C-alpha positions in Angstrom: 0.0 0.0 0.0 2.9 2.3 0.8 4.4 1.8 -2.6 1.1 2.8 -4.2 1.0 6.0 -2.2 4.7 6.9 -2.8 5.1 9.8 -5.3 5.9 8.4 -8.7 5.9 9.5 -12.4 3.6 6.5 -13.0 0.7 8.6 -11.5 0.9 10.6 -14.8 -0.2 7.5 -16.8 -3.8 8.6 -16.2 -3.1 11.4 -18.8 -2.6 8.8 -21.6 -6.2 7.7 -21.9 -7.3 11.3 -21.0 -5.4 12.7 -24.0 -6.9 10.1 -26.3 -10.4 10.9 -25.0 -10.0 14.6 -25.4 -8.7 14.2 -28.9 -11.8 12.2 -29.8 -14.5 14.1 -27.9 -13.1 17.7 -28.0 -10.8 18.0 -31.0 -10.9 21.7 -30.8 -9.4 21.8 -27.3 -5.9 22.0 -28.6 -4.3 23.4 -25.4 -5.8 20.7 -23.2 -4.9 18.0 -25.7 -1.3 19.2 -25.9 -0.9 19.4 -22.1 -2.3 16.0 -21.4 -0.3 14.4 -24.2 2.9 16.0 -22.8 2.1 14.7 -19.3 1.3 11.3 -20.7 4.6 11.0 -22.6 6.7 11.6 -19.4 6.0 8.3 -17.6 5.9 6.4 -20.9 9.4 7.7 -21.7 10.4 6.4 -18.2 9.1 2.9 -18.9 10.8 2.9 -22.3 14.1 3.7 -20.5 13.5 1.1 -17.8 12.8 -1.7 -20.3 15.9 -0.8 -22.3 18.1 -0.8 -19.1 16.7 -4.2 -18.0 17.2 -5.6 -21.4 20.8 -4.2 -21.5 21.5 -5.9 -18.2 20.5 -9.3 -19.7 22.2 -8.8 -23.1 25.7 -7.8 -21.9 27.7 -4.6 -22.0 28.3 -4.3 -25.7 24.8 -5.0 -26.8 23.5 -3.1 -23.9 25.4 0.0 -25.0 23.9 -0.3 -28.5 20.4 -0.7 -27.0 20.8 2.4 -24.8 22.1 4.3 -27.8 19.2 3.2 -29.9 16.4 3.6 -27.4 17.8 6.1 -24.9 16.2 9.0 -26.9 13.3 7.0 -28.4 10.7 9.4 -27.2 12.4 12.4 -28.9 13.0 10.3 -32.1 9.3 9.2 -32.3 8.0 12.8 -31.7 10.5 14.1 -34.4 9.5 11.4 -36.9 5.8 12.2 -36.6 6.5 15.9 -37.0 8.7 15.1 -39.9 5.9 13.1 -41.6 3.7 16.1 -41.2 6.3 18.4 -42.7 6.8 20.4 -39.4 10.6 20.7 -39.9 10.7 23.8 -37.7 9.4 21.8 -34.8 11.8 18.9 -35.5 14.8 21.2 -35.5 13.7 23.1 -32.5 13.1 19.8 -30.5 16.6 18.6 -31.5 18.1 21.9 -30.4 16.2 21.7 -27.1 17.3 18.2 -26.4 21.0 19.0 -26.9 20.8 22.2 -24.9 18.5 20.8 -22.3 20.6 17.8 -21.5 23.9 19.7 -21.1 22.5 22.7 -19.2 19.2 21.7 -17.5 19.9 18.0 -16.7 23.7 18.3 -15.9 23.1 21.6 -14.1 20.4 20.1 -11.9 22.6 17.0 -11.3 25.6 19.2 -10.2 23.4 21.3 -8.0 21.6 18.3 -6.3 24.9 16.3 -5.9 26.9 19.4 -4.8 24.4 20.2 -2.0 25.1 16.8 -0.5 28.9 16.5 -1.4 31.2 19.5 -1.3 33.2 18.2 -4.4 31.9 15.9 -7.1 34.7 14.0 -8.9 34.5 12.2 -12.2 36.9 10.9 -14.9 38.2 14.0 -16.6 39.6 12.1 -19.7 36.1 10.6 -20.4 34.4 13.9 -19.9 36.8 15.7 -22.3 36.3 13.1 -25.0 32.5 13.6 -24.7 33.0 17.3 -24.8 35.0 16.9 -28.0 32.1 15.0 -29.6 29.7 17.7 -28.5 32.0 20.2 -30.2 31.6 18.2 -33.4 27.8 18.6 -33.1 28.3 22.4 -32.8 30.4 22.4 -36.0 27.8 20.3 -37.8 25.2 23.0 -37.0 27.4 26.0 -37.7 28.6 25.0 -41.2 25.3 24.3 -42.9 23.9 27.5 -41.4 27.0 29.4 -42.6 26.6 27.9 -46.1 23.0 28.9 -46.2 23.5 32.5 -45.1 26.8 33.1 -47.0 26.3 31.0 -50.1 23.6 33.1 -51.7 20.7 32.0 -53.9 22.8 29.2 -55.5 23.3 27.6 -52.1 19.6 26.8 -51.6 19.5 24.0 -54.2 22.6 22.3 -52.7 21.5 22.3 -49.1 19.7 19.0 -49.1 22.7 17.2 -50.6 25.1 19.0 -48.3 23.0 18.0 -45.3 22.8 14.4 -46.3 26.5 14.1 -46.7 27.2 15.7 -43.3 24.6 13.4 -41.8 26.5 10.4 -43.1 29.7 11.7 -41.6 28.0 12.2 -38.2 26.6 8.7 -38.2 30.0 7.2 -39.0 31.5 9.3 -36.2 28.8 8.1 -33.8 29.6 4.5 -34.6 33.3 5.3 -34.0 32.4 6.8 -30.6 30.5 3.6 -29.6 33.6 1.6 -30.5 35.7 4.0 -28.4 33.4 3.9 -25.4 32.5 0.2 -25.4 35.7 -1.4 -26.6 39.0 0.4 -26.9 38.8 3.0 -24.1 36.2 1.5 -21.6 38.3 2.8 -18.7 37.4 6.3 -19.6 33.8 5.5 -18.9 33.8 3.2 -16.0 30.3 4.1 -14.8 28.7 4.8 -18.2 27.4 1.3 -18.7 26.0 0.9 -15.2 22.7 2.7 -15.8 20.8 -0.5 -14.9 22.0 -0.2 -11.3 20.1 3.1 -10.9 16.6 1.9 -11.5 16.9 -1.8 -11.0 17.4 -2.3 -7.3 15.8 -5.7 -7.7 16.4 -8.6 -10.0 16.5 -7.5 -13.7 13.4 -8.4 -15.7 13.5 -11.3 -18.0 14.0 -10.7 -21.8 10.4 -11.5 -22.6 9.0 -9.0 -20.1 11.6 -6.3 -21.1 10.7 -6.7 -24.8 6.9 -6.6 -24.0 7.2 -3.4 -22.0 9.5 -2.0 -24.7 7.0 -2.7 -27.4 4.0 -1.5 -25.5 5.6 1.7 -24.3 7.0 2.5 -27.7 3.5 2.1 -29.3 2.0 4.3 -26.6 4.7 6.9 -27.0 4.0 6.9 -30.8 0.3 7.4 -30.1 0.8 10.2 -27.7 3.4 11.8 -30.0 0.8 11.8 -32.8 -1.7 13.5 -30.5 1.0 16.1 -29.3 2.2 17.0 -32.8 -1.3 17.3 -34.1 -2.1 20.0 -31.5 1.3 21.8 -31.2 0.6 24.6 -33.6 -2.7 25.7 -32.2 -1.6 25.1 -28.6 1.4 27.3 -29.1 -0.8 30.2 -30.2 -3.3 29.5 -27.3 -0.5 29.8 -24.8 1.0 32.9 -26.5 4.2 31.0 -27.3 6.1 30.8 -30.5 6.6 27.4 -32.1 10.3 27.6 -31.5 9.9 28.1 -27.8 7.5 25.1 -27.6 10.0 23.0 -29.6 13.2 24.1 -27.8 11.9 24.1 -24.3 8.5 22.3 -23.8 8.8 19.3 -26.1 12.5 18.8 -25.2 11.8 18.7 -21.5 8.9 16.2 -22.0 11.0 13.9 -24.1 13.9 13.9 -21.6 11.9 13.7 -18.4 13.2 10.2 -17.5 16.8 11.2 -18.0 16.3 14.3 -15.9 15.3 12.4 -12.8 17.9 9.6 -13.3 20.9 12.0 -13.6 19.8 13.9 -10.5 19.4 10.7 -8.4 22.8 9.3 -9.3 24.5 12.6 -8.7 23.0 12.6 -5.2 24.8 9.3 -4.7 28.1 10.9 -5.8 28.2 9.0 -9.1 29.0 11.9 -11.4 30.6 9.7 -14.1 27.2 8.2 -14.6 25.4 11.5 -14.4 27.7 13.0 -17.1 27.2 9.8 -19.1 23.5 10.3 -19.0 23.4 14.1 -19.6 26.3 14.6 -22.1 25.8 11.2 -23.7 22.2 11.9 -24.5 23.1 15.2 -26.2 25.7 13.3 -28.2 23.1 10.7 -29.3 20.8 13.5 -30.4 23.4 15.4 -32.4 25.3 12.5 -33.9 22.6 9.8 -34.2 19.1 11.1 -34.1 19.6 14.3 -36.2 21.4 12.6 -39.1 19.0 9.7 -38.9 16.1 12.1 -39.3 17.8 13.7 -42.3 18.0 10.3 -44.0 14.4 9.4 -42.9 13.0 12.6 -44.4 13.8 11.2 -47.9 11.3 8.4 -47.2 8.6 9.7 -44.8 8.7 13.5 -45.2 7.1 15.6 -47.9 10.6 16.8 -48.9 14.2 16.2 -47.7 15.1 17.9 -44.4 18.3 19.9 -44.2 20.6 20.7 -41.3 20.2 24.5 -41.6 19.2 25.6 -38.2 18.2 29.2 -37.3 20.9 31.5 -36.0 19.3 31.5 -32.5 19.4 27.7 -32.4 23.1 27.6 -33.6 24.1 30.2 -31.0 22.3 28.3 -28.2 24.0 25.0 -29.0 27.5 26.6 -29.4 27.2 28.5 -26.1 25.9 25.4 -24.3 28.7 23.2 -25.6 31.3 25.8 -24.7 30.2 26.2 -21.1 29.8 22.4 -20.7 33.4 21.8 -22.0 34.7 24.4 -19.5 33.0 22.7 -16.6 33.7 19.1 -17.6 37.4 19.6 -18.3 38.9 19.5 -14.8 37.3 16.3 -13.5 35.5 18.1 -10.6 32.3 19.9 -10.0 30.2 21.5 -7.2 26.9 23.1 -6.6 27.8 26.5 -7.9 28.7 25.1 -11.3 25.2 23.6 -11.3 23.7 27.0 -10.7 25.8 28.4 -13.5 24.5 25.8 -16.0 20.9 26.4 -14.9 21.4 30.1 -15.2 22.6 29.8 -18.8 19.6 27.6 -19.6 17.1 30.1 -18.1 18.7 32.9 -20.0 18.4 30.9 -23.3 14.8 30.0 -22.4 13.9 33.7 -21.8 15.4 34.7 -25.1 13.5 31.9 -27.0 10.3 32.9 -25.3 10.6 36.5 -26.4 12.1 35.7 -29.8 9.7 36.7 -32.6 8.2 33.8 -34.7 9.9 35.1 -37.9 13.3 34.8 -36.2 12.8 31.3 -34.9 11.9 28.0 -36.4 9.0 28.1 -38.7 6.4 25.3 -38.9 
């Protein structure tokens, strides 16, 4: 009985059928539909993560690492694919930007603050953190160069942007595969806690493979359903709340998709396991930048009304570059404390305020 009364994200599962009922009975209530869909995705993303972690514990480290890479950002990928199919490329790019920025600023900042309040100094493997920061720098370069090509190349650049983006996407995917090899095989000592995510949420015996696969399939299907509902109402909901689409994509949708990772990183930081907290926060941003984003570019040739490019708006590029720079500065010395957490959160709040007041014409267009 005590377990049922204990606060849990699972309480939010009630919003899953509620969102479906609202979409069917009150299709014009876009704000309510959007809010309930957002709240419904949060626990589903958590179950998706739990199933993957249990499956990884059974499958072994190498396969487990690949599974976490594939499904760790499944909620964001599903939301982006559905928006891609509807041709909402502005929402897709904004959610990618928000995931990268949110993980390294909001998630890592909250983890440093929560862990730093309990422990005066939080130590982690500096070599592993620096290598992850280098991968993040590549993601910043991958955003800067297509945008620079777009704004400096003139009218002739427009017809070449799709091909340019596709080739860059292939480079990013190859680099991501190389990073998996580096993390899981050749330099595992740099990431001693990165493959121990299952210890965070699986205090009891890991689930069997059948149960893990069943939960994985059911939660994936429900996330896809809720994502369909969310994306279908995002435009009207943004206007109802007086928000621009870029703010909704960069802040709201990104926070919803990363909810499970937020809580996990904070909990492990409070146990003084900053290697794992960094692996969750920075590693998730790397997955988004080097795996999810290029995968969406390739997928757009098959499911989108037209190919998607990697030309992000100037505001999105600046946000990612600044986030990567401040994260590299903090992760380079192998130590952290609560004040660095406050600094990361302050940068996130500043960016959030700017995106809130940013005119629609300057941000991502639907």
